[in-house]
All heavy atoms as a GROMACS GRO file, in nm:
protein
  612
    1MET      N    1   0.080  -0.120  -0.001
    1MET     CA    2   0.002  -0.002  -0.002
    1MET      C    3   0.092   0.126   0.002
    1MET      O    4   0.029   0.231  -0.030
    1MET     CB    5  -0.086   0.003   0.116
    1MET     CG    6  -0.222  -0.067   0.098
    1MET     SD    7  -0.337  -0.041   0.231
    1MET     CE    8  -0.460   0.033   0.137
    2ASN      N    9   0.209   0.117   0.025
    2ASN     CA   10   0.297   0.231   0.027
    2ASN      C   11   0.316   0.289  -0.109
    2ASN      O   12   0.325   0.407  -0.125
    2ASN     CB   13   0.428   0.198   0.089
    2ASN     CG   14   0.442   0.219   0.239
    2ASN    OD1   15   0.355   0.284   0.285
    2ASN    ND2   16   0.532   0.161   0.305
    3LYS      N   17   0.316   0.200  -0.205
    3LYS     CA   18   0.343   0.254  -0.348
    3LYS      C   19   0.221   0.326  -0.399
    3LYS      O   20   0.234   0.412  -0.491
    3LYS     CB   21   0.373   0.128  -0.438
    3LYS     CG   22   0.516   0.072  -0.410
    3LYS     CD   23   0.549  -0.035  -0.504
    3LYS     CE   24   0.680  -0.095  -0.471
    3LYS     NZ   25   0.729  -0.197  -0.556
    4PHE      N   26   0.105   0.300  -0.362
    4PHE     CA   27  -0.011   0.362  -0.412
    4PHE      C   28  -0.022   0.513  -0.393
    4PHE      O   29  -0.036   0.591  -0.489
    4PHE     CB   30  -0.147   0.298  -0.362
    4PHE     CG   31  -0.267   0.346  -0.425
    4PHE    CD1   32  -0.308   0.328  -0.558
    4PHE    CD2   33  -0.355   0.424  -0.350
    4PHE    CE1   34  -0.417   0.376  -0.620
    4PHE    CE2   35  -0.473   0.485  -0.405
    4PHE     CZ   36  -0.498   0.451  -0.542
    5PRO      N   37   0.004   0.553  -0.269
    5PRO     CA   38   0.006   0.710  -0.243
    5PRO      C   39   0.115   0.779  -0.322
    5PRO      O   40   0.100   0.886  -0.375
    5PRO     CB   41   0.027   0.722  -0.095
    5PRO     CG   42  -0.028   0.598  -0.037
    5PRO     CD   43   0.005   0.488  -0.142
    6SER      N   44   0.231   0.718  -0.342
    6SER     CA   45   0.345   0.776  -0.421
    6SER      C   46   0.303   0.782  -0.561
    6SER      O   47   0.344   0.880  -0.635
    6SER     CB   48   0.467   0.706  -0.392
    6SER     OG   49   0.462   0.569  -0.453
    7ARG      N   50   0.233   0.695  -0.617
    7ARG     CA   51   0.190   0.697  -0.751
    7ARG      C   52   0.090   0.799  -0.776
    7ARG      O   53   0.096   0.879  -0.861
    7ARG     CB   54   0.123   0.559  -0.796
    7ARG     CG   55   0.222   0.442  -0.820
    7ARG     CD   56   0.143   0.327  -0.866
    7ARG     NE   57   0.235   0.215  -0.875
    7ARG     CZ   58   0.197   0.096  -0.901
    7ARG    NH1   59   0.070   0.062  -0.918
    7ARG    NH2   60   0.286   0.000  -0.919
    8VAL      N   61  -0.001   0.820  -0.673
    8VAL     CA   62  -0.096   0.930  -0.684
    8VAL      C   63  -0.030   1.067  -0.679
    8VAL      O   64  -0.060   1.161  -0.759
    8VAL     CB   65  -0.208   0.922  -0.571
    8VAL    CG1   66  -0.289   1.033  -0.570
    8VAL    CG2   67  -0.286   0.792  -0.604
    9SER      N   68   0.066   1.073  -0.582
    9SER     CA   69   0.132   1.206  -0.574
    9SER      C   70   0.221   1.234  -0.697
    9SER      O   71   0.233   1.346  -0.734
    9SER     CB   72   0.211   1.212  -0.441
    9SER     OG   73   0.316   1.113  -0.453
   10ALA      N   74   0.281   1.134  -0.754
   10ALA     CA   75   0.364   1.151  -0.873
   10ALA      C   76   0.274   1.191  -0.987
   10ALA      O   77   0.303   1.284  -1.065
   10ALA     CB   78   0.431   1.020  -0.904
   11ALA      N   79   0.154   1.132  -0.998
   11ALA     CA   80   0.060   1.168  -1.105
   11ALA      C   81   0.012   1.310  -1.081
   11ALA      O   82  -0.007   1.384  -1.178
   11ALA     CB   83  -0.057   1.070  -1.108
   12ARG      N   84  -0.011   1.345  -0.957
   12ARG     CA   85  -0.052   1.478  -0.932
   12ARG      C   86   0.044   1.577  -0.964
   12ARG      O   87   0.022   1.683  -1.017
   12ARG     CB   88  -0.098   1.491  -0.784
   12ARG     CG   89  -0.152   1.619  -0.736
   12ARG     CD   90  -0.193   1.626  -0.590
   12ARG     NE   91  -0.260   1.748  -0.563
   12ARG     CZ   92  -0.391   1.767  -0.555
   12ARG    NH1   93  -0.467   1.667  -0.574
   12ARG    NH2   94  -0.438   1.883  -0.530
   13ARG      N   95   0.173   1.545  -0.933
   13ARG     CA   96   0.280   1.644  -0.957
   13ARG      C   97   0.297   1.658  -1.110
   13ARG      O   98   0.312   1.775  -1.160
   13ARG     CB   99   0.423   1.586  -0.906
   13ARG     CG  100   0.432   1.615  -0.760
   13ARG     CD  101   0.581   1.592  -0.714
   13ARG     NE  102   0.633   1.467  -0.754
   13ARG     CZ  103   0.621   1.342  -0.688
   13ARG    NH1  104   0.567   1.345  -0.568
   13ARG    NH2  105   0.676   1.236  -0.728
   14ASN      N  106   0.284   1.552  -1.180
   14ASN     CA  107   0.284   1.560  -1.328
   14ASN      C  108   0.176   1.646  -1.383
   14ASN      O  109   0.190   1.729  -1.466
   14ASN     CB  110   0.283   1.416  -1.396
   14ASN     CG  111   0.418   1.342  -1.365
   14ASN    OD1  112   0.524   1.402  -1.341
   14ASN    ND2  113   0.408   1.206  -1.384
   15ALA      N  114   0.055   1.623  -1.328
   15ALA     CA  115  -0.060   1.699  -1.381
   15ALA      C  116  -0.040   1.848  -1.343
   15ALA      O  117  -0.074   1.940  -1.431
   15ALA     CB  118  -0.186   1.648  -1.317
   16GLU      N  119   0.004   1.872  -1.227
   16GLU     CA  120   0.032   2.017  -1.187
   16GLU      C  121   0.136   2.082  -1.278
   16GLU      O  122   0.133   2.196  -1.308
   16GLU     CB  123   0.068   2.024  -1.039
   16GLU     CG  124  -0.065   1.994  -0.945
   16GLU     CD  125  -0.021   1.992  -0.800
   16GLU    OE1  126   0.097   2.007  -0.767
   16GLU    OE2  127  -0.120   1.981  -0.717
   17THR      N  128   0.235   2.006  -1.307
   17THR     CA  129   0.338   2.052  -1.390
   17THR      C  130   0.285   2.090  -1.536
   17THR      O  131   0.312   2.200  -1.588
   17THR     CB  132   0.453   1.962  -1.414
   17THR    OG1  133   0.513   1.927  -1.283
   17THR    CG2  134   0.567   2.005  -1.492
   18LEU      N  135   0.208   1.997  -1.583
   18LEU     CA  136   0.143   2.022  -1.720
   18LEU      C  137   0.049   2.140  -1.715
   18LEU      O  138   0.050   2.229  -1.800
   18LEU     CB  139   0.069   1.900  -1.763
   18LEU     CG  140   0.154   1.784  -1.802
   18LEU    CD1  141   0.069   1.660  -1.827
   18LEU    CD2  142   0.244   1.808  -1.916
   19LEU      N  143  -0.025   2.153  -1.606
   19LEU     CA  144  -0.113   2.267  -1.589
   19LEU      C  145  -0.034   2.400  -1.580
   19LEU      O  146  -0.076   2.500  -1.639
   19LEU     CB  147  -0.194   2.247  -1.461
   19LEU     CG  148  -0.301   2.351  -1.444
   19LEU    CD1  149  -0.408   2.365  -1.544
   19LEU    CD2  150  -0.371   2.327  -1.304
   20ARG      N  151   0.073   2.402  -1.510
   20ARG     CA  152   0.154   2.517  -1.494
   20ARG      C  153   0.210   2.566  -1.636
   20ARG      O  154   0.218   2.677  -1.670
   20ARG     CB  155   0.266   2.505  -1.396
   20ARG     CG  156   0.251   2.577  -1.263
   20ARG     CD  157   0.375   2.558  -1.180
   20ARG     NE  158   0.405   2.422  -1.189
   20ARG     CZ  159   0.441   2.338  -1.095
   20ARG    NH1  160   0.453   2.354  -0.994
   20ARG    NH2  161   0.449   2.211  -1.109
   21GLN      N  162   0.262   2.460  -1.707
   21GLN     CA  163   0.308   2.492  -1.841
   21GLN      C  164   0.210   2.536  -1.934
   21GLN      O  165   0.231   2.634  -2.011
   21GLN     CB  166   0.371   2.367  -1.903
   21GLN     CG  167   0.502   2.317  -1.839
   21GLN     CD  168   0.548   2.183  -1.894
   21GLN    OE1  169   0.478   2.116  -1.959
   21GLN    NE2  170   0.676   2.145  -1.850
   22SER      N  171   0.093   2.484  -1.922
   22SER     CA  172  -0.020   2.531  -2.009
   22SER      C  173  -0.063   2.671  -1.968
   22SER      O  174  -0.087   2.754  -2.062
   22SER     CB  175  -0.134   2.436  -1.995
   22SER     OG  176  -0.259   2.486  -2.056
   23ARG      N  177  -0.066   2.709  -1.845
   23ARG     CA  178  -0.096   2.841  -1.801
   23ARG      C  179   0.001   2.940  -1.842
   23ARG      O  180  -0.023   3.051  -1.888
   23ARG     CB  181  -0.119   2.853  -1.654
   23ARG     CG  182  -0.256   2.786  -1.608
   23ARG     CD  183  -0.266   2.798  -1.458
   23ARG     NE  184  -0.395   2.730  -1.423
   23ARG     CZ  185  -0.432   2.712  -1.297
   23ARG    NH1  186  -0.343   2.738  -1.195
   23ARG    NH2  187  -0.552   2.666  -1.269
   24LYS      N  188   0.133   2.898  -1.836
   24LYS     CA  189   0.240   2.992  -1.882
   24LYS      C  190   0.231   3.012  -2.022
   24LYS      O  191   0.248   3.128  -2.072
   24LYS     CB  192   0.379   2.920  -1.847
   24LYS     CG  193   0.494   3.010  -1.878
   24LYS     CD  194   0.626   2.944  -1.836
   24LYS     CE  195   0.744   3.030  -1.878
   24LYS     NZ  196   0.871   2.968  -1.839
   25GLN      N  197   0.206   2.915  -2.113
   25GLN     CA  198   0.187   2.923  -2.254
   25GLN      C  199   0.073   3.015  -2.285
   25GLN      O  200   0.075   3.112  -2.371
   25GLN     CB  201   0.163   2.795  -2.319
   25GLN     CG  202   0.295   2.709  -2.331
   25GLN     CD  203   0.271   2.571  -2.394
   25GLN    OE1  204   0.149   2.542  -2.399
   25GLN    NE2  205   0.376   2.507  -2.425
   26ASP      N  206  -0.039   3.010  -2.214
   26ASP     CA  207  -0.160   3.090  -2.220
   26ASP      C  208  -0.130   3.234  -2.193
   26ASP      O  209  -0.166   3.315  -2.272
   26ASP     CB  210  -0.277   3.043  -2.135
   26ASP     CG  211  -0.334   2.910  -2.191
   26ASP    OD1  212  -0.312   2.872  -2.299
   26ASP    OD2  213  -0.415   2.853  -2.113
   27SER      N  214  -0.052   3.252  -2.083
   27SER     CA  215  -0.020   3.396  -2.056
   27SER      C  216   0.073   3.455  -2.149
   27SER      O  217   0.059   3.572  -2.186
   27SER     CB  218   0.027   3.403  -1.906
   27SER     OG  219   0.157   3.335  -1.891
   28THR      N  220   0.161   3.383  -2.199
   28THR     CA  221   0.259   3.423  -2.300
   28THR      C  222   0.186   3.464  -2.424
   28THR      O  223   0.208   3.558  -2.488
   28THR     CB  224   0.371   3.316  -2.323
   28THR    OG1  225   0.437   3.289  -2.208
   28THR    CG2  226   0.465   3.367  -2.426
   29PHE      N  227   0.102   3.379  -2.466
   29PHE     CA  228   0.010   3.401  -2.583
   29PHE      C  229  -0.069   3.534  -2.569
   29PHE      O  230  -0.078   3.617  -2.657
   29PHE     CB  231  -0.076   3.288  -2.612
   29PHE     CG  232  -0.172   3.305  -2.728
   29PHE    CD1  233  -0.116   3.293  -2.856
   29PHE    CD2  234  -0.307   3.330  -2.718
   29PHE    CE1  235  -0.202   3.311  -2.966
   29PHE    CE2  236  -0.389   3.344  -2.825
   29PHE     CZ  237  -0.336   3.344  -2.948
   30GLN      N  238  -0.130   3.552  -2.451
   30GLN     CA  239  -0.209   3.671  -2.436
   30GLN      C  240  -0.119   3.796  -2.428
   30GLN      O  241  -0.170   3.890  -2.493
   30GLN     CB  242  -0.279   3.657  -2.290
   30GLN     CG  243  -0.394   3.562  -2.290
   30GLN     CD  244  -0.459   3.541  -2.154
   30GLN    OE1  245  -0.405   3.598  -2.064
   30GLN    NE2  246  -0.579   3.477  -2.147
   31VAL      N  247  -0.008   3.785  -2.379
   31VAL     CA  248   0.092   3.902  -2.380
   31VAL      C  249   0.119   3.926  -2.524
   31VAL      O  250   0.132   4.056  -2.559
   31VAL     CB  251   0.214   3.875  -2.288
   31VAL    CG1  252   0.319   3.984  -2.320
   31VAL    CG2  253   0.169   3.869  -2.142
   32GLU      N  254   0.152   3.828  -2.605
   32GLU     CA  255   0.189   3.851  -2.740
   32GLU      C  256   0.074   3.910  -2.823
   32GLU      O  257   0.096   4.002  -2.903
   32GLU     CB  258   0.238   3.724  -2.800
   32GLU     CG  259   0.285   3.739  -2.948
   32GLU     CD  260   0.400   3.812  -2.956
   32GLU    OE1  261   0.490   3.828  -2.861
   32GLU    OE2  262   0.416   3.891  -3.072
   33GLN      N  263  -0.047   3.867  -2.794
   33GLN     CA  264  -0.167   3.917  -2.861
   33GLN      C  265  -0.184   4.062  -2.833
   33GLN      O  266  -0.214   4.141  -2.918
   33GLN     CB  267  -0.298   3.837  -2.819
   33GLN     CG  268  -0.297   3.701  -2.880
   33GLN     CD  269  -0.327   3.704  -3.024
   33GLN    OE1  270  -0.404   3.790  -3.075
   33GLN    NE2  271  -0.262   3.614  -3.102
   34GLU      N  272  -0.168   4.097  -2.705
   34GLU     CA  273  -0.185   4.243  -2.666
   34GLU      C  274  -0.081   4.327  -2.730
   34GLU      O  275  -0.102   4.439  -2.770
   34GLU     CB  276  -0.174   4.254  -2.507
   34GLU     CG  277  -0.293   4.197  -2.437
   34GLU     CD  278  -0.278   4.189  -2.291
   34GLU    OE1  279  -0.176   4.239  -2.239
   34GLU    OE2  280  -0.366   4.139  -2.217
   35ARG      N  281   0.043   4.278  -2.738
   35ARG     CA  282   0.155   4.351  -2.802
   35ARG      C  283   0.118   4.375  -2.948
   35ARG      O  284   0.144   4.484  -3.000
   35ARG     CB  285   0.283   4.274  -2.786
   35ARG     CG  286   0.405   4.342  -2.825
   35ARG     CD  287   0.534   4.272  -2.793
   35ARG     NE  288   0.541   4.223  -2.662
   35ARG     CZ  289   0.600   4.115  -2.618
   35ARG    NH1  290   0.657   4.037  -2.720
   35ARG    NH2  291   0.609   4.074  -2.492
   36GLN      N  292   0.076   4.268  -3.011
   36GLN     CA  293   0.046   4.282  -3.153
   36GLN      C  294  -0.076   4.381  -3.178
   36GLN      O  295  -0.077   4.461  -3.268
   36GLN     CB  296   0.008   4.140  -3.219
   36GLN     CG  297   0.134   4.056  -3.238
   36GLN     CD  298   0.089   3.919  -3.293
   36GLN    OE1  299  -0.028   3.890  -3.307
   36GLN    NE2  300   0.186   3.838  -3.311
   37GLN      N  301  -0.174   4.374  -3.088
   37GLN     CA  302  -0.287   4.462  -3.101
   37GLN      C  303  -0.244   4.609  -3.079
   37GLN      O  304  -0.290   4.697  -3.147
   37GLN     CB  305  -0.400   4.426  -2.996
   37GLN     CG  306  -0.517   4.508  -3.010
   37GLN     CD  307  -0.620   4.461  -2.901
   37GLN    OE1  308  -0.594   4.386  -2.814
   37GLN    NE2  309  -0.744   4.515  -2.925
   38GLN      N  310  -0.153   4.638  -2.983
   38GLN     CA  311  -0.105   4.760  -2.954
   38GLN      C  312  -0.023   4.812  -3.077
   38GLN      O  313  -0.040   4.935  -3.118
   38GLN     CB  314  -0.020   4.766  -2.829
   38GLN     CG  315   0.028   4.914  -2.792
   38GLN     CD  316   0.118   4.905  -2.671
   38GLN    OE1  317   0.155   4.800  -2.628
   38GLN    NE2  318   0.139   5.023  -2.610
   39ALA      N  319   0.057   4.731  -3.140
   39ALA     CA  320   0.130   4.768  -3.255
   39ALA      C  321   0.052   4.806  -3.369
   39ALA      O  322   0.064   4.889  -3.443
   39ALA     CB  323   0.230   4.657  -3.290
   40MET      N  324  -0.056   4.721  -3.394
   40MET     CA  325  -0.160   4.749  -3.491
   40MET      C  326  -0.229   4.884  -3.472
   40MET      O  327  -0.250   4.957  -3.569
   40MET     CB  328  -0.261   4.640  -3.503
   40MET     CG  329  -0.359   4.648  -3.628
   40MET     SD  330  -0.283   4.651  -3.791
   40MET     CE  331  -0.256   4.471  -3.791
   41SER      N  332  -0.257   4.910  -3.350
   41SER     CA  333  -0.330   5.034  -3.318
   41SER      C  334  -0.237   5.167  -3.339
   41SER      O  335  -0.286   5.254  -3.401
   41SER     CB  336  -0.368   5.039  -3.163
   41SER     OG  337  -0.469   4.944  -3.147
   42LEU      N  338  -0.114   5.146  -3.308
   42LEU     CA  339  -0.019   5.254  -3.340
   42LEU      C  340   0.005   5.276  -3.485
   42LEU      O  341   0.013   5.384  -3.531
   42LEU     CB  342   0.117   5.222  -3.270
   42LEU     CG  343   0.122   5.227  -3.116
   42LEU    CD1  344   0.255   5.178  -3.060
   42LEU    CD2  345   0.092   5.370  -3.066
   43LYS      N  346   0.007   5.166  -3.554
   43LYS     CA  347   0.037   5.170  -3.706
   43LYS      C  348  -0.095   5.245  -3.769
   43LYS      O  349  -0.078   5.320  -3.848
   43LYS     CB  350   0.049   5.031  -3.759
   43LYS     CG  351   0.074   5.026  -3.903
   43LYS     CD  352   0.092   4.881  -3.959
   43LYS     CE  353   0.086   4.872  -4.098
   43LYS     NZ  354   0.103   4.728  -4.151
   44THR      N  355  -0.213   5.195  -3.723
   44THR     CA  356  -0.335   5.249  -3.771
   44THR      C  357  -0.336   5.403  -3.744
   44THR      O  358  -0.380   5.481  -3.836
   44THR     CB  359  -0.460   5.193  -3.724
   44THR    OG1  360  -0.450   5.044  -3.746
   44THR    CG2  361  -0.588   5.230  -3.773
   45ALA      N  362  -0.309   5.444  -3.624
   45ALA     CA  363  -0.310   5.578  -3.585
   45ALA      C  364  -0.208   5.664  -3.676
   45ALA      O  365  -0.245   5.774  -3.718
   45ALA     CB  366  -0.280   5.606  -3.439
   46ARG      N  367  -0.088   5.607  -3.695
   46ARG     CA  368   0.012   5.684  -3.781
   46ARG      C  369  -0.034   5.696  -3.918
   46ARG      O  370  -0.035   5.797  -3.977
   46ARG     CB  371   0.143   5.596  -3.776
   46ARG     CG  372   0.257   5.669  -3.846
   46ARG     CD  373   0.385   5.594  -3.835
   46ARG     NE  374   0.375   5.450  -3.879
   46ARG     CZ  375   0.384   5.418  -4.025
   46ARG    NH1  376   0.414   5.508  -4.098
   46ARG    NH2  377   0.379   5.293  -4.057
   47LEU      N  378  -0.090   5.586  -3.981
   47LEU     CA  379  -0.136   5.586  -4.114
   47LEU      C  380  -0.263   5.688  -4.129
   47LEU      O  381  -0.268   5.764  -4.232
   47LEU     CB  382  -0.178   5.452  -4.165
   47LEU     CG  383  -0.067   5.365  -4.185
   47LEU    CD1  384  -0.115   5.217  -4.212
   47LEU    CD2  385   0.019   5.404  -4.301
   48ARG      N  386  -0.353   5.696  -4.031
   48ARG     CA  387  -0.458   5.784  -4.037
   48ARG      C  388  -0.414   5.935  -4.029
   48ARG      O  389  -0.459   6.012  -4.102
   48ARG     CB  390  -0.539   5.766  -3.917
   48ARG     CG  391  -0.671   5.856  -3.914
   48ARG     CD  392  -0.758   5.832  -3.796
   48ARG     NE  393  -0.811   5.704  -3.790
   48ARG     CZ  394  -0.812   5.614  -3.698
   48ARG    NH1  395  -0.749   5.638  -3.586
   48ARG    NH2  396  -0.860   5.489  -3.713
   49GLU      N  397  -0.307   5.945  -3.942
   49GLU     CA  398  -0.251   6.089  -3.938
   49GLU      C  399  -0.191   6.124  -4.074
   49GLU      O  400  -0.208   6.244  -4.114
   49GLU     CB  401  -0.140   6.084  -3.819
   49GLU     CG  402  -0.086   6.228  -3.798
   49GLU     CD  403   0.012   6.219  -3.680
   49GLU    OE1  404  -0.026   6.161  -3.586
   49GLU    OE2  405   0.129   6.262  -3.694
   50LEU      N  406  -0.113   6.037  -4.143
   50LEU     CA  407  -0.053   6.065  -4.265
   50LEU      C  408  -0.158   6.090  -4.372
   50LEU      O  409  -0.151   6.184  -4.461
   50LEU     CB  410   0.038   5.947  -4.314
   50LEU     CG  411   0.170   5.933  -4.235
   50LEU    CD1  412   0.233   5.807  -4.280
   50LEU    CD2  413   0.258   6.055  -4.258
   51ARG      N  414  -0.264   6.017  -4.368
   51ARG     CA  415  -0.380   6.038  -4.464
   51ARG      C  416  -0.443   6.167  -4.454
   51ARG      O  417  -0.470   6.232  -4.549
   51ARG     CB  418  -0.473   5.920  -4.454
   51ARG     CG  419  -0.603   5.928  -4.547
   51ARG     CD  420  -0.695   5.823  -4.539
   51ARG     NE  421  -0.734   5.793  -4.396
   51ARG     CZ  422  -0.836   5.863  -4.337
   51ARG    NH1  423  -0.903   5.958  -4.399
   51ARG    NH2  424  -0.868   5.829  -4.215
   52LEU      N  425  -0.465   6.200  -4.332
   52LEU     CA  426  -0.542   6.333  -4.309
   52LEU      C  427  -0.454   6.450  -4.348
   52LEU      O  428  -0.490   6.541  -4.398
   52LEU     CB  429  -0.578   6.340  -4.154
   52LEU     CG  430  -0.693   6.243  -4.106
   52LEU    CD1  431  -0.721   6.252  -3.954
   52LEU    CD2  432  -0.815   6.286  -4.185
   53ALA      N  433  -0.323   6.439  -4.322
   53ALA     CA  434  -0.228   6.543  -4.360
   53ALA      C  435  -0.223   6.557  -4.518
   53ALA      O  436  -0.221   6.664  -4.568
   53ALA     CB  437  -0.084   6.512  -4.304
   54LYS      N  438  -0.228   6.435  -4.576
   54LYS     CA  439  -0.221   6.438  -4.728
   54LYS      C  440  -0.349   6.496  -4.783
   54LYS      O  441  -0.347   6.578  -4.875
   54LYS     CB  442  -0.202   6.295  -4.772
   54LYS     CG  443  -0.197   6.289  -4.936
   54LYS     CD  444  -0.184   6.159  -4.984
   54LYS     CE  445  -0.179   6.144  -5.128
   54LYS     NZ  446  -0.279   6.207  -5.214
   55GLU      N  447  -0.460   6.460  -4.715
   55GLU     CA  448  -0.581   6.525  -4.761
   55GLU      C  449  -0.594   6.666  -4.747
   55GLU      O  450  -0.646   6.747  -4.830
   55GLU     CB  451  -0.704   6.449  -4.696
   55GLU     CG  452  -0.725   6.311  -4.742
   55GLU     CD  453  -0.845   6.238  -4.658
   55GLU    OE1  454  -0.890   6.303  -4.568
   55GLU    OE2  455  -0.877   6.127  -4.688
   56ALA      N  456  -0.547   6.717  -4.636
   56ALA     CA  457  -0.541   6.854  -4.611
   56ALA      C  458  -0.451   6.928  -4.703
   56ALA      O  459  -0.478   7.049  -4.755
   56ALA     CB  460  -0.495   6.886  -4.464
   57GLU      N  461  -0.333   6.871  -4.739
   57GLU     CA  462  -0.244   6.926  -4.837
   57GLU      C  463  -0.307   6.926  -4.973
   57GLU      O  464  -0.299   7.029  -5.051
   57GLU     CB  465  -0.113   6.844  -4.839
   57GLU     CG  466  -0.010   6.892  -4.936
   57GLU     CD  467   0.121   6.803  -4.928
   57GLU    OE1  468   0.160   6.776  -4.817
   57GLU    OE2  469   0.172   6.776  -5.040
   58ASP      N  470  -0.371   6.815  -5.011
   58ASP     CA  471  -0.445   6.820  -5.142
   58ASP      C  472  -0.548   6.922  -5.160
   58ASP      O  473  -0.563   6.987  -5.256
   58ASP     CB  474  -0.504   6.680  -5.169
   58ASP     CG  475  -0.394   6.571  -5.186
   58ASP    OD1  476  -0.272   6.612  -5.212
   58ASP    OD2  477  -0.423   6.457  -5.188
   59LYS      N  478  -0.626   6.940  -5.050
   59LYS     CA  479  -0.730   7.040  -5.036
   59LYS      C  480  -0.669   7.187  -5.054
   59LYS      O  481  -0.730   7.267  -5.131
   59LYS     CB  482  -0.812   7.025  -4.909
   59LYS     CG  483  -0.940   7.109  -4.907
   59LYS     CD  484  -1.025   7.080  -4.776
   59LYS     CE  485  -1.142   7.161  -4.778
   59LYS     NZ  486  -1.221   7.133  -4.652
   60ALA      N  487  -0.571   7.209  -4.994
   60ALA     CA  488  -0.502   7.348  -4.996
   60ALA      C  489  -0.438   7.368  -5.137
   60ALA      O  490  -0.454   7.477  -5.196
   60ALA     CB  491  -0.391   7.353  -4.892
   61ALA      N  492  -0.386   7.264  -5.194
   61ALA     CA  493  -0.335   7.266  -5.335
   61ALA      C  494  -0.450   7.289  -5.431
   61ALA      O  495  -0.429   7.377  -5.533
   61ALA     CB  496  -0.257   7.153  -5.369
   62ALA      N  497  -0.555   7.230  -5.413
   62ALA     CA  498  -0.675   7.233  -5.503
   62ALA      C  499  -0.733   7.382  -5.482
   62ALA      O  500  -0.779   7.446  -5.586
   62ALA     CB  501  -0.778   7.144  -5.471
   63ALA      N  502  -0.738   7.438  -5.366
   63ALA     CA  503  -0.788   7.573  -5.360
   63ALA      C  504  -0.692   7.681  -5.418
   63ALA      O  505  -0.741   7.783  -5.464
   63ALA     CB  506  -0.803   7.595  -5.205
   64ALA      N  507  -0.564   7.661  -5.412
   64ALA     CA  508  -0.477   7.750  -5.462
   64ALA      C  509  -0.458   7.744  -5.625
   64ALA      O  510  -0.418   7.837  -5.682
   64ALA     CB  511  -0.331   7.723  -5.396
   65ALA      N  512  -0.492   7.633  -5.669
   65ALA     CA  513  -0.478   7.612  -5.821
   65ALA      C  514  -0.597   7.682  -5.896
   65ALA      O  515  -0.703   7.684  -5.839
   65ALA     CB  516  -0.482   7.473  -5.851
   66PRO      N  517  -0.565   7.729  -6.011
   66PRO     CA  518  -0.671   7.797  -6.080
   66PRO      C  519  -0.773   7.691  -6.126
   66PRO      O  520  -0.741   7.576  -6.150
   66PRO     CB  521  -0.599   7.865  -6.206
   66PRO     CG  522  -0.482   7.785  -6.215
   66PRO     CD  523  -0.443   7.742  -6.086
   67PRO      N  524  -0.902   7.728  -6.149
   67PRO     CA  525  -0.996   7.639  -6.194
   67PRO      C  526  -0.966   7.589  -6.338
   67PRO      O  527  -0.913   7.662  -6.418
   67PRO     CB  528  -1.130   7.707  -6.187
   67PRO     CG  529  -1.094   7.853  -6.190
   67PRO     CD  530  -0.954   7.864  -6.122
   68PRO      N  531  -0.995   7.470  -6.366
   68PRO     CA  532  -0.961   7.414  -6.501
   68PRO      C  533  -1.045   7.489  -6.602
   68PRO      O  534  -1.171   7.524  -6.580
   68PRO     CB  535  -0.995   7.268  -6.495
   68PRO     CG  536  -1.086   7.256  -6.382
   68PRO     CD  537  -1.055   7.366  -6.286
   69ALA      N  538  -0.987   7.513  -6.720
   69ALA     CA  539  -1.056   7.575  -6.827
   69ALA      C  540  -1.156   7.484  -6.886
   69ALA      O  541  -1.129   7.356  -6.909
   69ALA     CB  542  -0.955   7.620  -6.947
   70SER      N  543  -1.272   7.535  -6.908
   70SER     CA  544  -1.374   7.449  -6.959
   70SER      C  545  -1.358   7.434  -7.112
   70SER      O  546  -1.323   7.528  -7.184
   70SER     CB  547  -1.522   7.504  -6.929
   70SER     OG  548  -1.529   7.632  -6.991
   71LYS      N  549  -1.382   7.309  -7.155
   71LYS     CA  550  -1.362   7.287  -7.304
   71LYS      C  551  -1.502   7.313  -7.368
   71LYS      O  552  -1.603   7.284  -7.319
   71LYS     CB  553  -1.320   7.139  -7.328
   71LYS     CG  554  -1.183   7.108  -7.268
   71LYS     CD  555  -1.143   6.979  -7.297
   71LYS     CE  556  -1.011   6.945  -7.234
   71LYS     NZ  557  -0.968   6.800  -7.260
   72ALA      N  558  -1.485   7.364  -7.493
   72ALA     CA  559  -1.600   7.390  -7.573
   72ALA      C  560  -1.657   7.250  -7.619
   72ALA      O  561  -1.585   7.167  -7.654
   72ALA     CB  562  -1.566   7.476  -7.702
   73LYS      N  563  -1.795   7.245  -7.614
   73LYS     CA  564  -1.847   7.122  -7.662
   73LYS      C  565  -1.848   7.114  -7.805
   73LYS      O  566  -1.873   7.208  -7.881
   73LYS     CB  567  -1.999   7.114  -7.610
   73LYS     CG  568  -2.008   7.102  -7.470
   73LYS     CD  569  -2.155   7.085  -7.423
   73LYS     CE  570  -2.158   7.070  -7.272
   73LYS     NZ  571  -2.307   7.045  -7.230
   74ARG      N  572  -1.812   7.005  -7.859
   74ARG     CA  573  -1.808   6.983  -8.005
   74ARG      C  574  -1.948   6.922  -8.052
   74ARG      O  575  -2.012   6.845  -7.969
   74ARG     CB  576  -1.697   6.879  -8.040
   74ARG     CG  577  -1.566   6.933  -8.007
   74ARG     CD  578  -1.459   6.841  -8.062
   74ARG     NE  579  -1.328   6.885  -8.030
   74ARG     CZ  580  -1.216   6.826  -8.071
   74ARG    NH1  581  -1.219   6.714  -8.145
   74ARG    NH2  582  -1.101   6.877  -8.040
   75THR      N  583  -1.979   6.966  -8.170
   75THR     CA  584  -2.110   6.912  -8.209
   75THR      C  585  -2.069   6.798  -8.317
   75THR      O  586  -1.967   6.802  -8.385
   75THR     CB  587  -2.184   7.023  -8.297
   75THR    OG1  588  -2.100   7.067  -8.398
   75THR    CG2  589  -2.224   7.122  -8.197
   76LYS      N  590  -2.155   6.698  -8.327
   76LYS     CA  591  -2.126   6.583  -8.418
   76LYS      C  592  -2.156   6.629  -8.553
   76LYS      O  593  -2.257   6.690  -8.583
   76LYS     CB  594  -2.218   6.471  -8.373
   76LYS     CG  595  -2.158   6.378  -8.275
   76LYS     CD  596  -2.255   6.256  -8.273
   76LYS     CE  597  -2.189   6.140  -8.203
   76LYS     NZ  598  -2.283   6.029  -8.197
   77LYS      N  599  -2.067   6.587  -8.638
   77LYS     CA  600  -2.095   6.603  -8.779
   77LYS      C  601  -2.151   6.475  -8.837
   77LYS      O  602  -2.106   6.364  -8.811
   77LYS     CB  603  -1.961   6.637  -8.858
   77LYS     CG  604  -1.912   6.772  -8.829
   77LYS     CD  605  -1.789   6.795  -8.908
   77LYS     CE  606  -1.728   6.929  -8.880
   77LYS     NZ  607  -1.610   6.957  -8.961
   78ALA      N  608  -2.271   6.489  -8.909
   78ALA     CA  609  -2.329   6.376  -8.962
   78ALA      C  610  -2.285   6.336  -9.098
   78ALA      O  611  -2.220   6.402  -9.176
   78ALA     CB  612  -2.477   6.417  -8.963
   0.00000   0.00000   0.00000
């Protein structure tokens, strides 16, 4: 009967070790996911800022440029 409790405790230790490893992998995965999400948010904010600056520059350039000359309509010759 002495061997039975040691087998149970060994199995329990193995299970606890596997559980700890699994939890560590889960927490590492969550940290990596958060890091990637933060990087994506920063990238999106930077790209949005660049797009808005370009749109403002285009709008200013369009306002400063003379209006395009209208072309005379051609009539069809039959």
